[in-house]
C-alpha positions, 0 to 999 in steps of 0.5 A: 257309642256302639251301634248295638246300643241304639238297637236294643231288644224290646223287653217284655212289658215295655211300653215303647212302640216301634216305628211301624215303617222302621228299624225300631231303634229306641231312645237312649237316655243320656245327657244332652250336649253340644258336643254331638260329634265326640268320638267320631272322625270329623271326616266321617261326619262330613261324609255322612252329612253330605250323603244325606244332603244330596238325597234330601235337599235337591229332590225335595227342593225340586218338588217344592219348586214345582208345587209353588209354581203350580199353586201360584201360576194362576196369577200368570195365567190371569195376566195372559188372558184367563180373567178376560176369557172366563170373566173372573172380574166382571166390570159391573159385578161385585164378585171377584171370582179370581179371588175365590179361585185363589182362596179355594186352594187353602182350606183343603190345604190346611185341613189335610196337612196333619193327616198327610204327615200321619199317612207319610209316616206309615207309607214312607216319604219315598212313595207319599211325596212323589205320588202327591206331586203326580196327582196334583200334576194331573189336576193342573193339566185339567185346569187347561180345559176349564170354561168357567170360574166354578171349574177353576175354583173346584180344581184349585181346591183339589190342588190344595188337597194334594199339595198339602203333603209336601211342605209340612211333610218335607219339614217333618222329614228333614227335622228328623235327619238334622241337628237343630243347628243344621236345620235352618240352612237346609230348610232355607235351601229347600224353600228358597230354591223353590222360590227362586224357580217360582220366580223363573216360572214367570219367564216360562209362563211367558213362553207358554202364553205365546202359544195358541193352537186352535180356537180354544187353547189360548196361551193361558191354558198352555201355562197350566198344561205345560207346567202340569207335564213338567210337574209330572216329569219331576215327580217320576225320578223322585220315587228313586231319589227321596229317602225315608226317615232315618229309623226306616228299614227302607232307608238303605242309602246309609249303612247300619253304622252310619245310621247309628251315628246319625241317631247318636248325634240326634240323641245328643242334640235333643234326645228324640231319635226314637219314633213315637206315634201321634195320638189324639191325646198327644194332639190335645197336649201339643195344642196347649203349647202356646209357643207353637201357636206363636210360631204359627202366627209368625209363619202366617204373617210371613206367608201373607207377604209371600203369597201376596207377591206370588199371586199379585206381583204380576198385577201389581207390576202391571199397575206401575205402567208395564205391560206384556213381556216386561211384566213377566221379566220384572217379576223374576229379579226380586226372587233372584235377590231373595235367594242369597239373602235367605241363605246368608241369614240361615247360615248365621242363624245356624252358626250362632244358634240364634233364631228370633233376632234374624226373624225380627230383622227380616220383619223390619226389612219387609215392613220397610219394603211395604211402606216404600211401595204403598206410600211413595208417590205413584210416579216413583216407579223405581222406589216402589219396585225397590220396595217389592225387592225388599219385601220379597227377600225378607218375607220369603227368607223368614218362612224357613227361618220360622219353620226351623225355629219352631222345630228347634224349640221342641222334642219328640217326633210326634210333636215335630209332625204336629208342629210342622202341620200346625205352622205350615197350616197357618201359612195357608191362612196367610194365603187366604188373607192375601187374597182378601186384603189385596183387592182389585179395586185398591190398585195401583197402590194396594194401600190396604194390602200393603198396610196389612202386611206392614202391620203383621211384620210389626206383630211378628217383631213383638212376638219374637220379643215376647218369645225371646224373653220367655225362652231366656227366662225358661233357660235360666230356670232350667239351669237352676233346676227349677224347670224342665223344658220339653220333658228333658232336664238338659234341653235348652231353647235356642233364642 
């Protein structure tokens, strides 16, 4: 396909809308095909994909790593003395102020995600995402100087406002660059690298926690201050590294010919290379698509386990008889194991074009891990720690798998924006649930929390089964010409 075929002149009376930040290339209506590379040199495709990978995955992974560290380091600060100094869990009071501070992050995080995606599309990812990181860095530094639970809770809420930009924004941005069969590996690398370094942050936090300068700067305050400065240092180079959407005129790291190749491959894969703006009418229409809510529920159930480990792993490990430095050291290994496991499953998911079976497998493993921790005898420390390993690897690798599966099941850039905000927003609900069901009084076994996570994994398996049957039936009807999926006769679900 010639490059100029992708950039036609808009005819008078056309109702197609140009990308307000882009070059305005239009939809090219043709039959979808799995032969997305036909007519192109494989070496050229590989070279272009490598250029995109290096400009997207590393900087976005760095931003997500520091965002995950910044939103979850409250658990490490708690272990370093914050709970005691701020009296977040008074022994004679029913209030759990630590839980309030954990939860405060999520309502604004959920509320601002869709608005952030709309803003990012207008301003450009290159400016939007690093600026969000710089702003939440300032908030985190401010958390080093609080003196009561009210200040902590307020700043956690403000942190949620700015962090709302990253995960749905990165998912939306990458889904516009990659084919459906390429996305799971990239989203998994983006997410799992962040998870890996968030585990490593336990060691960093231990170093900060040893610092104490003056009568008021205890070690837990240095965790917030030091990691806030680190976040700011990461945000600055991202202004020069992150690229905008493929249709944007500001996207200059590819030639026009290379951008035409990217657009053609996306057209052949799912026919949505053209930008279409998100409107209230479209939001209402997309909100009636039940499969999006099914993926959102699965995402919520995965993040429930992920956030539970992030916020409560240091406290959980401390109840197993470990203390001080050993707690920080033992938080890290489960996240190391999660990285290769997640990348392996994403590779085979993209290679086979299968999504739901891998999500179900992870849910089974997570359920097993929860059962080991919650129901093994308290003295069986090794078995319960293995349970943490299994749960950590499974729930964290499910997060990007579910996100990529939701993006592989839709068409249209506006629907991608809505879907990423909806699905990731339900991840915020998982964070709220984790703070509610993992109650301090349930230590050391946390039977309620672990049982709840276990039940949610069972629900995920059931949802995957129902979606699989529905997708298979829909594909069969579409092949018979009796149904049109996602407004395109050749579109088929990846089961």
